[in-house]
N, C-alpha and C positions, 0 to 999 in steps of 0.2 A: 500428438504432443499436448500435454496438459499444462496450462498456465493458471496461476491462482494469485489472488491478492487477499491479504488478511490483516486487519488491524487487531493486534493480539492483546491490547490493553496490558502491556508488559507481562503477559502470561497469567493474568489474574482471572479467576472466576468471579462473576458478579456476586457481591455479598460475601466473598471469601478471600483467602489469600492466594499465593502462588504455589502451585504444585508442579515441580519441574518434570516429574514423570508424566503428569497429565498433559503438560505442554508438549512434550515430545510425542506423546500418543496422538495428539491432535495433528501435528505436522505429518506424522506417518499416515494418518487417515486421509489427508488431502492427496497424497501420492502425486505431488506436482513435479513436473520437470523444470519449470521456471516459477519461482515463488518470490513474490514481493511482500515484505512485512513492514508494518508501521507500528509506532509506539513500542519500540524495541529497547530493552534495558541491557546495559553492559556494566557489570560490577556495581549494581545498585543493591543496597541492603534489602529493599522491599521485595526483590526477586532472588534473594539468596546469594547476592554478590557473584552471580555466574555470568557467563557470556551467552545470552540467549541466541545470538546468531550462530555461534559454534554448535550449540545443542541442536538447533534446527537443522543445520547442515549435516550433522551426524545422523539425525532421525530420517532425513529424506535421501541420504546418500549423495549429497551435492559434491561436485568436483571443483566448483568455484563458488566463493561466497565473499561478500563485502558488507560492512556496516559503515554507515555515514552518520556521524553524530550531528545533531542539531543543538543539543544542550550539553555542556560540560558541568557536572555537578548534579544536584538532586532536584528533579522537577517538584515544584511546590514548596521548595525550601531555598537553599542557596545555590544559584546556578548562574552561568554566563553563556552567552551565545558561543557555540563551538566555532573554531577557526580552521579546523583540520590539522592543527599542529599540536594537539594535546599529547601529553606524555602517555606512554603505555601504562595501563592499569588505572587510568582516570575513570571515575564513574561518569557514565554518559547515557544518552537517550537519543534515539533517532530512528532511521529507517534502514532496512536491509534488503539485499537482493541475493538470491541463491539459485544455483543452476546445476543440473546434472550434465550439462554440456560445457565444453571448454569455452573460456572467455578470451577474447583478444586484448581488450583493454577496458579500463574503468574511467568514469568521469563523475564528478560531484558538482552540482550547481546549487548555490545558495540563492534562495528566492527572496523577493522584497518583503520586508517586515514593517508593520506599523511602528513608526519611530517614537511613539508616545503612549502613555497609559490612557485607557479609555474606560467608560462605565459599562459594565455588563449587568443586565437586568435578570434577576433570578425569580423563580415562582414565589408568590406570596407578597404581602404588603411591605413596601419600603425595603425591598431586597435589592440593593444596588451595591456592586462591588467594583472597585477600580482594579483593572488587570493589565498586565503587560503580556501582549501576544507573544507566544513562544516562537522562536525562529523556525523556519521551514526550509527543507532542502529536497533535492531530487538526486537519486543515485542511479546512474546508467551504466550498462555494460553492453559490449558488442559480442554476441554469442554465435557460435557455429552450431546450428540445430539441424535435425533431419529435414526441416522444411526450408532450409537456407540460412543465411546469415541475417540476424536481426539486431538492431539496437533496442534494448529493453530498459525501461526506467521504472523505478519505484518512488512514490512520493506520498506525502500527507500534507494537504493544503489547509489553509486557515479556516476556522469555523466562522469567521466574520463575513457576513454577506457583502458582496461587492469586492472585498479584498481578495477572496479566493478566486474570483473570476479574473482579476488582474494578475494574480500569480499564475493561473492556468494559461493565460495569454502569453505571459513572459516565458513560461516553461515550454510552450509549443514552439516559440521562436528558437529557444536554445536547442531543442531536440532536432529542429529542422537543419541545424548545422552538422549533425552527426550523420554517419552513413545510414541510408535506408535499406530496406523498409524498417519501420519502427513500431514499437508497442509501448503504451503507457499504462501502468498498473498502479492502483493505489486508492486510498481514501481521499477523495477530492472534496468532500463536504459540499457537494453539489449534486443535483438531480440530473436526469438524462438530458432534457432539452438544453439546459445551460451548458452542460459538458460538450454537447455537439457544437453549440454555437461558438463557444469561447476557445475550444481546442482545435477545431478544424479536423478532428480525427473521427473515425467511425467506430461506434460502440459495437462490440462483438456479442454482447448479451444484455438483456434487460431483466433485472430481478431485484426485488427488495432485499436489502441487507441489514437494515437497522430499524429498531433495536432487535436483538437476537431472538427474544421469545415470541414477539408478534411483529415481524418486520413490516414496515409500512413505507419505507423510503429507500431508494438506492443511493447510497453515498459512496459505494465502492465500485470501481469500474475497471474494465479491460478494453482498451482502445487501440486502434491501429490505423495506419495509412496504407497498408498493403491491399491492393485492389482485389486480390484473389483469396485472401485469408478469410475463413468463415468458421463459425462455431458448429461443431457436430453435436455437442451436448454441453449443457451447463447445469450447475447445481449450486445451492447455497446451504450446505449442511449446517445444522446447529451443533456446535461442538461444546466441549466442557469449559472452555475459557472464553473471555472477552464479552463485550456488549455489542459486538458486530458479528454477523455471519461472514464466513469466508465466501468469496466468489471464485469458483473454479470453472474453467472453460476448456473443453477438449477442442482443439483447433485442427483444421486441415486446409489444404489448398484446393479451391474450386477449379474445375477445368476451364471456366470462362470467368472474366471479371464479374464480381457480384455488385448489385446495386447498392447505393448508399442508404440502406435500410437496416433495421435491427434484425438479428437472427430470431427464429421462432423459439427462443429459449424461455420466454416468460412463462409459458405453461409448465415448465419444468423447474421453476426457480426453487422449489422446496424439495427437489429430488436429493437423495443422499440421506445422511443420518438425520433423524428428526427427534 
């Protein structure tokens, strides 16, 4: 079974625009059975006013798909925090979760947000900008897979140091209330040691995923609390879109419980398309 997480940068190629055919090709290339996407557009002019979740579902042959909006409106322009009650056809931005396996139910958890504007320091002299942190959410589904029933979640945490750890701790508590075993996939904006400490979950792979051309940090993760789930292979292919690499992991069940250590995937982190 292949699981993957990919921050798609709303389907955009760095330094270029959005090519829907290229986006669909990238999703087909991943060939994932369970796929978590972040920075997903729905009906946004910058991405051709299409539903990127639906396009991804068609490309991978998903039988179950769901999009959870974190923003209603246009990122970087006029927007409001999504409530989950937006009208159909509303321009939105958020996270998605897709599966080739049937889903039993869906859950959306909205995560704590910094409630005030704060300064963000940019490269260069006197480059300070006041920003409002965008809302964050996690989308979870309970799936019947060949390896058993799993609760799987897709999320994109804050880039603000400290706040993302707080969100991860909160999300871990939320997931603990759902049926196990569980997997958490997404762009956590945290590196490996912090992820292990604040989630209480076991990483299935260690591999640098950001930035795409010369990755030096792992911001994208596949985590689990299943004691027998292990990675048989992992890869971080460089695709035609996004400033992140996708992290894809082929998983299997070990005959005996595995230790709470990383799988030997690091040596293969650049396996795949380069």
